[in-house]
BAFI-473089 format. One line per 4 residues: for each residue x, y, z of C-alpha. Coordinates in nm, 4 decimals, decimal comma, m for minus. Example, Ala and Ser with C-alpha at 12.3 -4.5 7.8 and 13.67 -1.06 7.14 Angstrom:
# BAFI-473089
1,2300 m0,4500 0,7800 ~ 1,3670 m0,1060 0,7140
END
This chain:
# BAFI-473089
3,6654 m1,7249 m2,6484 ~ 3,6707 m1,6127 m2,2949 ~ 3,6777 m1,2457 m2,2034 ~ 3,9876 m1,3168 m1,9471
4,1826 m1,5146 m2,1905 ~ 4,5182 m1,3320 m2,3410 ~ 4,3550 m1,4125 m2,7058 ~ 4,0638 m1,1811 m2,6193
4,2337 m0,9272 m2,4102 ~ 4,5595 m0,8767 m2,6433 ~ 4,4448 m0,9778 m2,9706 ~ 4,0640 m0,9773 m3,0400
3,9439 m0,6888 m2,8287 ~ 4,2073 m0,4251 m2,9382 ~ 4,1543 m0,5295 m3,3055 ~ 3,7835 m0,4994 m3,2852
3,7633 m0,1687 m3,0875 ~ 4,0394 m0,0360 m3,3492 ~ 3,8669 m0,1577 m3,6479 ~ 3,5168 m0,0303 m3,5287
3,6418 0,3277 m3,4959 ~ 3,8304 0,3387 m3,7959 ~ 3,5330 0,1870 m4,0051 ~ 3,3152 0,4394 m4,1915
2,9868 0,5328 m4,0151 ~ 2,7531 0,3305 m4,2367 ~ 3,0086 0,0188 m4,2033 ~ 3,0136 0,0066 m3,8329
2,7455 m0,2095 m3,7659 ~ 2,8553 m0,4556 m4,0514 ~ 3,2015 m0,4635 m3,9046 ~ 3,0816 m0,5297 m3,5529
2,8440 m0,8039 m3,6950 ~ 3,1603 m0,9913 m3,8573 ~ 3,3477 m0,9505 m3,5384 ~ 3,0902 m1,1135 m3,3373
3,0329 m1,4144 m3,5776 ~ 3,4006 m1,4602 m3,5683 ~ 3,3911 m1,4626 m3,1828 ~ 3,1165 m1,7119 m3,2004
3,2897 m1,9320 m3,4651 ~ 3,6109 m1,9593 m3,2652 ~ 3,4501 m2,0655 m2,9796 ~ 3,1577 m2,2974 m3,1189
3,2780 m2,3871 m3,4514 ~ 3,0357 m2,5466 m3,6807 ~ 2,7548 m2,4817 m3,4197 ~ 2,7452 m2,1260 m3,5644
2,5055 m2,2544 m3,8403 ~ 2,2585 m2,2790 m3,5257 ~ 2,3022 m1,9206 m3,4680 ~ 2,2821 m1,7953 m3,8062
1,9591 m2,0185 m3,8744 ~ 1,8209 m1,8546 m3,5724 ~ 1,8806 m1,5114 m3,7160 ~ 1,7408 m1,5976 m4,0560
1,4318 m1,7731 m3,9085 ~ 1,3512 m1,4885 m3,6560 ~ 1,4028 m1,2014 m3,8800 ~ 1,1541 m1,3508 m4,1301
0,9215 m1,5046 m3,8939 ~ 0,8726 m1,1857 m3,6970 ~ 0,7825 m0,9940 m4,0104 ~ 0,5080 m1,2572 m4,0931
0,3873 m1,2256 m3,7283 ~ 0,3558 m0,8407 m3,7717 ~ 0,1636 m0,8552 m4,1046 ~ m0,0651 m1,1459 m4,0035
m0,4018 m1,0865 m3,8344 ~ m0,6581 m1,3123 m3,5953 ~ m0,5544 m1,6848 m3,6003 ~ m0,2992 m1,6681 m3,8540
m0,0822 m1,4123 m3,6039 ~ m0,1089 m1,6709 m3,3336 ~ m0,0113 m1,9586 m3,5667 ~ 0,3057 m1,7590 m3,6730
0,3995 m1,6828 m3,3130 ~ 0,3524 m2,0530 m3,2162 ~ 0,5502 m2,1806 m3,4867 ~ 0,8356 m1,9012 m3,4201
0,8451 m2,0265 m3,0473 ~ 0,8383 m2,3829 m3,1349 ~ 1,1287 m2,3467 m3,3933 ~ 1,3153 m2,1696 m3,1355
1,2822 m2,4034 m2,8730 ~ 1,3495 m2,7291 m3,0789 ~ 1,7176 m2,6922 m3,0938 ~ 1,7421 m2,6050 m2,7320
1,5167 m2,9223 m2,6295 ~ 1,7570 m3,1446 m2,8551 ~ 2,0842 m3,0194 m2,7405 ~ 2,0251 m2,9137 m2,3759
1,7677 m3,1707 m2,2618 ~ 1,7861 m3,4603 m2,5107 ~ 2,0727 m3,6260 m2,2892 ~ 1,8736 m3,5740 m1,9729
1,5499 m3,7211 m2,1278 ~ 1,7278 m4,0159 m2,2303 ~ 1,8998 m4,0681 m1,9007 ~ 1,5747 m4,0120 m1,7132
1,3968 m4,2566 m1,9414 ~ 1,6814 m4,4996 m1,8917 ~ 1,6408 m4,4798 m1,4955 ~ 1,2848 m4,5552 m1,5287
1,3318 m4,8552 m1,7543 ~ 1,5984 m4,9853 m1,5132 ~ 1,3418 m4,9546 m1,2365 ~ 1,1218 m5,1703 m1,4424
1,3688 m5,4308 m1,5180 ~ 1,3885 m5,3420 m1,8813 ~ 1,7189 m5,2398 m2,0847 ~ 1,7948 m4,8830 m2,1381
1,9773 m4,6791 m2,3898 ~ 2,3264 m4,5224 m2,3437 ~ 2,3227 m4,1396 m2,3066 ~ 2,3848 m3,9538 m2,6312
2,6977 m3,7436 m2,6245 ~ 2,5540 m3,4108 m2,7274 ~ 2,7782 m3,0855 m2,7166 ~ 2,5859 m2,7923 m2,5905
2,6172 m2,4970 m2,8223 ~ 2,7451 m2,1889 m2,6416 ~ 2,4929 m1,9204 m2,5464 ~ 2,1970 m2,1348 m2,6817
1,9765 m2,0692 m2,3936 ~ 2,0412 m1,6834 m2,3813 ~ 1,9813 m1,6279 m2,7530 ~ 1,6845 m1,8579 m2,7638
1,5199 m1,6417 m2,4915 ~ 1,6222 m1,3426 m2,6599 ~ 1,4589 m1,4520 m2,9901 ~ 1,1388 m1,5655 m2,8178
1,1051 m1,2349 m2,6228 ~ 1,1463 m1,0406 m2,9352 ~ 0,8820 m1,2498 m3,1254 ~ 0,6244 m1,1981 m2,8490
0,6911 m0,8311 m2,8244 ~ 0,6137 m0,8221 m3,1959 ~ 0,3005 m1,0225 m3,1561 ~ 0,1672 m0,8145 m2,8651
0,2540 m0,4972 m3,0919 ~ 0,4840 m0,3377 m2,8253 ~ 0,7324 m0,2597 m3,0994 ~ 0,7591 m0,2784 m3,4764
0,9760 m0,5502 m3,6384 ~ 1,3254 m0,4801 m3,7545 ~ 1,3300 m0,4250 m4,1182 ~ 1,7098 m0,4308 m4,1524
1,8524 m0,7955 m4,1369 ~ 2,2012 m0,6954 m4,0680 ~ 2,0635 m0,4798 m3,7691 ~ 1,8622 m0,7522 m3,6394
2,1530 m0,9921 m3,6785 ~ 2,3777 m0,7655 m3,4644 ~ 2,1081 m0,7379 m3,2206 ~ 2,1184 m1,1151 m3,1799
2,4855 m1,1923 m3,2294 ~ 2,6616 m0,8851 m3,0482 ~ 2,9407 m1,0680 m2,8978 ~ 2,9732 m0,8983 m2,5422
2,6190 m1,0518 m2,4545 ~ 2,5850 m1,3544 m2,6795 ~ 2,7409 m1,6049 m2,4608 ~ 2,6141 m1,5325 m2,1247
2,3822 m1,2373 m2,1357 ~ 2,2519 m1,0033 m1,9887 ~ 1,9375 m1,1259 m2,1909 ~ 1,8973 m0,7874 m2,4239
1,5462 m0,7193 m2,5598 ~ 1,5259 m0,5450 m2,8725 ~ 1,3526 m0,2223 m2,7279 ~ 1,6862 m0,1917 m2,5094
1,8711 m0,1098 m2,7951 ~ 1,6228 m0,0374 m3,0962 ~ 1,7029 0,3329 m3,1083 ~ 2,0833 0,3050 m3,0936
2,1152 m0,0142 m3,3571 ~ 2,0750 0,2432 m3,6603 ~ 2,3085 0,4881 m3,5575 ~ 2,4601 0,6117 m3,2215
2,6737 0,8851 m3,0769 ~ 3,0064 0,8023 m2,9612 ~ 3,2201 0,9991 m2,7037 ~ 3,5449 0,9554 m2,5468
3,3632 0,9668 m2,2087 ~ 3,1731 0,6729 m2,2931 ~ 3,4575 0,4788 m2,4187 ~ 3,6424 0,5498 m2,0852
3,3390 0,4445 m1,8643 ~ 3,3085 0,1388 m2,0704 ~ 3,6731 0,0032 m2,0299 ~ 3,6473 0,1073 m1,6638
3,3349 m0,1174 m1,6041 ~ 3,5190 m0,3789 m1,7974 ~ 3,8249 m0,3732 m1,6042 ~ 3,6327 m0,4114 m1,2741
3,4318 m0,6919 m1,4097 ~ 3,7633 m0,8525 m1,5019 ~ 3,8953 m0,8129 m1,1534 ~ 3,5621 m0,9716 m1,0173
3,6168 m1,2757 m1,2385 ~ 3,9929 m1,3321 m1,2157 ~ 4,0669 m1,2061 m0,8784 ~ 3,7545 m1,2947 m0,6704
3,5498 m1,5709 m0,8553 ~ 3,8526 m1,7843 m0,9723 ~ 4,0422 m1,7524 m0,6365 ~ 3,7518 m1,8521 m0,4203
3,6330 m2,1002 m0,6838 ~ 3,9436 m2,3112 m0,6228 ~ 3,8707 m2,3423 m0,2465 ~ 3,5037 m2,4401 m0,3345
3,6042 m2,6803 m0,6066 ~ 3,8468 m2,8653 m0,3574 ~ 3,5669 m2,8689 m0,1086 ~ 3,3124 m2,9918 m0,3290
3,5403 m3,2597 m0,4664 ~ 3,5786 m3,4289 m0,1072 ~ 3,3773 m3,7422 m0,0355 ~ 3,1094 m3,6895 0,2412
3,3323 m3,8658 0,5048 ~ 3,5959 m3,5713 0,5009 ~ 3,3195 m3,3158 0,5334 ~ 3,2748 m3,1516 0,8806
3,0237 m2,8571 0,9382 ~ 3,2657 m2,5746 0,8991 ~ 3,4372 m2,7173 0,5822 ~ 3,0953 m2,7627 0,4270
2,9823 m2,3998 0,5214 ~ 3,3185 m2,2671 0,3761 ~ 3,2547 m2,4430 0,0565 ~ 2,8999 m2,3109 0,0282
3,0205 m1,9531 0,1207 ~ 3,2983 m1,9574 m0,1426 ~ 3,0716 m2,1079 m0,4013 ~ 2,8222 m1,8435 m0,3359
3,0925 m1,5648 m0,4012 ~ 3,2256 m1,7307 m0,6963 ~ 2,9250 m1,7588 m0,8874 ~ 2,8101 m1,4057 m0,7932
3,1472 m1,2527 m0,8747 ~ 3,1863 m1,4699 m1,1836 ~ 2,8319 m1,3813 m1,3347 ~ 2,8244 m1,0313 m1,2303
3,1691 m0,9796 m1,3615 ~ 3,0912 m1,1067 m1,6969 ~ 2,7850 m0,8739 m1,6879 ~ 2,9989 m0,5984 m1,6106
3,2471 m0,6630 m1,8674 ~ 2,9484 m0,7024 m2,1379 ~ 2,7838 m0,3704 m2,0251 ~ 3,1266 m0,2099 m2,0587
3,2008 m0,3433 m2,3930 ~ 2,8453 m0,2526 m2,5010 ~ 2,9149 0,1093 m2,3890 ~ 3,2325 0,1121 m2,5593
3,0445 0,0485 m2,9046 ~ 2,7702 0,2832 m2,7987 ~ 2,5090 0,0265 m2,7146 ~ 2,3113 0,0292 m2,4004
2,3054 m0,3107 m2,2452 ~ 2,0644 m0,3651 m1,9215 ~ 2,1711 m0,3978 m1,5727 ~ 2,1734 m0,7503 m1,4558
2,2772 m0,7370 m1,0929 ~ 2,2316 m0,4979 m0,8085 ~ 2,3996 m0,6046 m0,4923 ~ 2,1575 m0,9197 m0,4639
2,3317 m1,0511 m0,1265 ~ 2,2159 m0,7178 0,0396 ~ 1,8563 m0,8345 m0,0227 ~ 1,6290 m0,8691 0,2939
1,4047 m1,1398 0,1402 ~ 1,4141 m1,4086 m0,1255 ~ 1,1645 m1,1934 m0,3181 ~ 1,4043 m0,8949 m0,3264
1,6881 m1,1225 m0,4106 ~ 1,5090 m1,2107 m0,7496 ~ 1,4620 m0,8488 m0,8035 ~ 1,8464 m0,8011 m0,7829
2,0060 m1,1366 m0,9221 ~ 2,0142 m1,2046 m1,2873 ~ 1,7511 m0,9340 m1,3667 ~ 1,7169 m1,0045 m1,7171
1,6220 m1,3469 m1,6692 ~ 1,3885 m1,2924 m1,3729 ~ 1,2163 m1,0204 m1,5548 ~ 1,1850 m1,2576 m1,8719
1,0038 m1,5113 m1,6697 ~ 0,7878 m1,2354 m1,5108 ~ 0,6877 m1,1041 m1,8427 ~ 0,6584 m1,3915 m2,0592
0,5449 m1,6767 m1,8391 ~ 0,4377 m1,5572 m1,4901 ~ 0,1901 m1,2740 m1,5930 ~ 0,0573 m1,4610 m1,9000
0,0033 m1,7533 m1,6506 ~ m0,2036 m1,5106 m1,4426 ~ 0,0404 m1,3707 m1,2155 ~ m0,1083 m1,3141 m0,8745
m0,4414 m1,2171 m1,0169 ~ m0,6266 m1,5383 m0,9815 ~ m0,6164 m1,6139 m0,6214 ~ m0,3616 m1,7368 m0,3763
m0,3753 m2,0920 m0,4783 ~ m0,3199 m2,0056 m0,8455 ~ m0,0585 m1,7815 m0,7723 ~ 0,1270 m2,0204 m0,5573
0,1193 m2,2686 m0,8560 ~ 0,2305 m2,0076 m1,1021 ~ 0,5203 m1,9228 m0,8657 ~ 0,6347 m2,2826 m0,8484
0,5821 m2,3598 m1,2008 ~ 0,7836 m2,0435 m1,3100 ~ 1,1008 m2,1471 m1,0788 ~ 1,0735 m2,5062 m1,1805
1,1298 m2,3923 m1,5445 ~ 1,3874 m2,1541 m1,4048 ~ 1,5750 m2,4309 m1,2714 ~ 1,5590 m2,6315 m1,5751
1,6607 m2,3515 m1,7887 ~ 2,0109 m2,3336 m1,5789 ~ 2,0537 m2,7240 m1,6680 ~ 1,9310 m3,0018 m1,7587
1,9921 m3,2234 m1,4173 ~ 1,7740 m3,2942 m1,1166 ~ 1,9753 m3,0705 m0,9137 ~ 1,8620 m2,7830 m1,0985
1,5045 m2,8823 m1,0734 ~ 1,5150 m2,9033 m0,7157 ~ 1,7141 m2,5794 m0,6915 ~ 1,4351 m2,3973 m0,8805
1,1552 m2,5643 m0,7012 ~ 1,3295 m2,4654 m0,3534 ~ 1,3355 m2,0976 m0,4557 ~ 0,9631 m2,1248 m0,5557
0,8910 m2,2411 m0,2262 ~ 1,0810 m1,9822 m0,0443 ~ 0,8974 m1,7334 m0,2518 ~ 0,5476 m1,8797 m0,1853
0,6443 m1,9181 0,2058 ~ 0,7177 m1,5543 0,2008 ~ 0,3764 m1,4458 0,0434 ~ 0,1935 m1,6682 0,2934
0,3915 m1,5342 0,6124 ~ 0,3082 m1,1706 0,4968 ~ m0,0658 m1,2350 0,3824 ~ m0,1383 m1,4486 0,7051
0,1061 m1,3185 0,9790 ~ 0,1735 m0,9567 0,8406 ~ 0,5492 m1,0819 0,8923 ~ 0,8031 m0,9631 0,6155
1,1799 m1,0130 0,6567 ~ 1,3603 m0,6768 0,6823 ~ 1,6868 m0,5202 0,8205 ~ 1,9994 m0,6978 0,9236
1,8074 m1,0113 1,0485 ~ 1,6432 m1,0338 0,7082 ~ 1,9702 m1,0027 0,5145 ~ 2,1483 m1,2649 0,6932
1,8542 m1,5329 0,6959 ~ 1,8233 m1,4399 0,3093 ~ 2,1758 m1,4806 0,2763 ~ 2,2019 m1,8034 0,4430
1,8897 m1,9558 0,2531 ~ 2,0493 m1,8513 m0,0838 ~ 2,3844 m2,0541 0,0202 ~ 2,1767 m2,3653 0,0949
2,0214 m2,3177 m0,2405 ~ 2,3790 m2,3015 m0,4033 ~ 2,4606 m2,6314 m0,2670 ~ 2,1827 m2,8064 m0,4880
2,3106 m2,5791 m0,7947 ~ 2,6795 m2,6621 m0,7512 ~ 2,6498 m3,0415 m0,6582 ~ 2,6833 m3,2766 m0,9567
2,4207 m3,5325 m0,8381 ~ 2,1071 m3,5424 m0,5724 ~ 2,3182 m3,7811 m0,3401 ~ 2,6206 m3,5213 m0,3383
2,3931 m3,2425 m0,2683 ~ 2,2116 m3,4189 0,0407 ~ 2,5531 m3,5387 0,1833 ~ 2,6598 m3,1712 0,1686
2,3652 m3,0322 0,3343 ~ 2,3710 m3,3042 0,6060 ~ 2,7373 m3,1984 0,6766 ~ 2,6361 m2,8423 0,6771
2,3630 m2,9381 0,9627 ~ 2,6452 m3,1322 1,1412 ~ 2,5372 m3,4765 1,0513 ~ 2,8355 m3,5525 0,8032
3,1548 m3,7228 0,8658 ~ 3,4498 m3,5826 1,0743 ~ 3,6774 m3,3769 0,8527 ~ 4,0274 m3,4989 0,7991
4,2777 m3,2638 0,9440 ~ 4,4118 m3,1800 0,5704 ~ 4,0707 m3,0977 0,4845 ~ 3,9361 m2,8815 0,7794
3,8318 m2,5407 0,7034 ~ 4,1077 m2,3950 0,9367 ~ 4,3731 m2,5611 0,6868 ~ 4,1943 m2,4170 0,3924
4,1721 m2,0508 0,5203 ~ 4,5417 m1,9476 0,4530 ~ 4,6081 m1,5732 0,5173 ~ 4,5653 m1,5134 0,1234
4,2062 m1,6830 0,1059 ~ 4,0928 m1,4883 0,4206 ~ 4,2002 m1,1644 0,2484 ~ 3,9873 m1,2532 m0,0659
3,7144 m1,3610 0,1522 ~ 3,6961 m1,0307 0,3515 ~ 3,7347 m0,8328 0,0215 ~ 3,4550 m1,0377 m0,1409
3,2367 m0,9891 0,1751 ~ 3,2977 m0,5949 0,1464 ~ 3,2263 m0,5865 m0,2410 ~ 2,9082 m0,7958 m0,1835
2,7557 m0,6227 0,1136 ~ 2,8798 m0,2555 0,0814 ~ 2,5999 m0,0374 0,0646 ~ 2,5008 0,0937 m0,2534
2,6479 0,4311 m0,3648 ~ 2,4339 0,7394 m0,3953 ~ 2,4885 1,0475 m0,5783 ~ 2,8245 1,2242 m0,5081
2,8621 1,5832 m0,4466 ~ 3,0395 1,7972 m0,6945 ~ 3,3697 1,7711 m0,5538 ~ 3,3701 1,3979 m0,4730
3,2435 1,3289 m0,8300 ~ 3,5584 1,5240 m0,9608 ~ 3,7699 1,3101 m0,7507 ~ 3,5855 1,0066 m0,8471
3,6241 1,0664 m1,2410 ~ 3,9971 1,0867 m1,1685 ~ 4,0242 0,7862 m0,9203 ~ 3,8063 0,5419 m1,0787
4,0015 0,4934 m1,3946 ~ 4,3375 0,4757 m1,2105 ~ 4,1689 0,1955 m0,9944 ~ 4,0259 0,0080 m1,2836
4,3495 0,0081 m1,4313 ~ 4,5205 m0,1369 m1,1095 ~ 4,2359 m0,3926 m1,0847 ~ 4,2976 m0,4741 m1,4422
4,6879 m0,5212 m1,3933 ~ 4,6475 m0,7347 m1,0733 ~ 4,4209 m0,9656 m1,2639 ~ 4,6261 m1,0113 m1,5670
4,9087 m1,0957 m1,3332 ~ 4,7044 m1,3253 m1,1568 ~ 4,5734 m1,4952 m1,4807 ~ 4,8984 m1,5453 m1,6245
5,0183 m1,8655 m1,4444 ~ 4,6566 m2,0127 m1,4403 ~ 4,5023 m2,2683 m1,6552 ~ 4,1747 m2,1989 m1,8743
3,9032 m2,1158 m1,6499 ~ 3,5807 m2,0426 m1,8219 ~ 3,2749 m1,8549 m1,6889 ~ 3,0353 m2,0650 m1,4833
2,7238 m1,9507 m1,7017 ~ 2,8767 m2,0654 m2,0295 ~ 2,7600 m2,4045 m1,9349 ~ 2,3903 m2,2845 m1,9453
END
């Protein structure tokens, strides 16, 4: 069920909000859990059994981790992580492994196997990482294990963040799960955040996504440099506003129900370096890799060579987390090498990108990476990158960038640029804050209305990160 769909907006969400606030205080969590499981059932069908199995296993296993000592404690952690990873490996990487083996066998002249048709359960990457983080935190004795199965199940299955994050850690909402205070102001602020997120998705991401989809579907002979750069730019805006819009909607709904979900984006395209970009982009994923992989590998404490190896390893796995394809592997390695290059330049030359030149350079480097991320295959990515450098074919008149830049698209590109690069707002003086409290809900209502009007004639358009 997509947040921008009529089924969600006009039936599921009003029913859940109404039922939640009408439910007795002790029944609110159970009602919200039932609604979350229904949400997943509608979209995933029988694959809800994987989610339910994950909930029951992790609730039980983490209690064992907490009680165990010594080698037994490590054994329970290893078993917990292995059981969590098993479905992810089978469903997400099984087909990729068979295809890769088939390619190797073909090179050797041997017969291969057909790629199995495996359906990827929605949100499996997100709730798997959520479960692993919880188990490791219990192992480290950073928090006590949850004693209530229903509270733990709600933490795992809470529908706003279940499909595409943010990756919520138990300590983020541990105090709010047993009971929380609701207020009209919190509900209003949550719905305002949801409305702006809906506008990001429908008005900006979907509109510019149609341009990027049309360009990425061209053969390399129809790609000129300006067309290729326009495709990369539109996709860069599409994925940002699609994913940050989803995060805004999830965080907003969390606030409606009294749960504080973590921020996931902080204007990443204003970054002056790739290092800063990853502190602002998909924050809950980058901090997950930092806390549960990079630091345990040694982080930057074991010399430059080991630090570089750790960085590349982490981003290789980050690429694989996003998808089972060589394009994602190269995208991860690309960002890992960029981060390593920045560290070397800073350590050897004392140079660190900053200011407007740093922002422009970082944005261009990120756009190049998005070509790898968006392409369906390595040959397509290489053809697209060659076209961006001026080594592609000559664009046919119908596909030239000027032909695609209609007044409507130009307006959306300008709006997307302003939204992505506008300076972060600081504290508002008292009078401006009072005006903002009046204007912000009106603006969100207007954006929501425009998004609903724009969404009405469109076909089904899921969030990009649903595929991960």
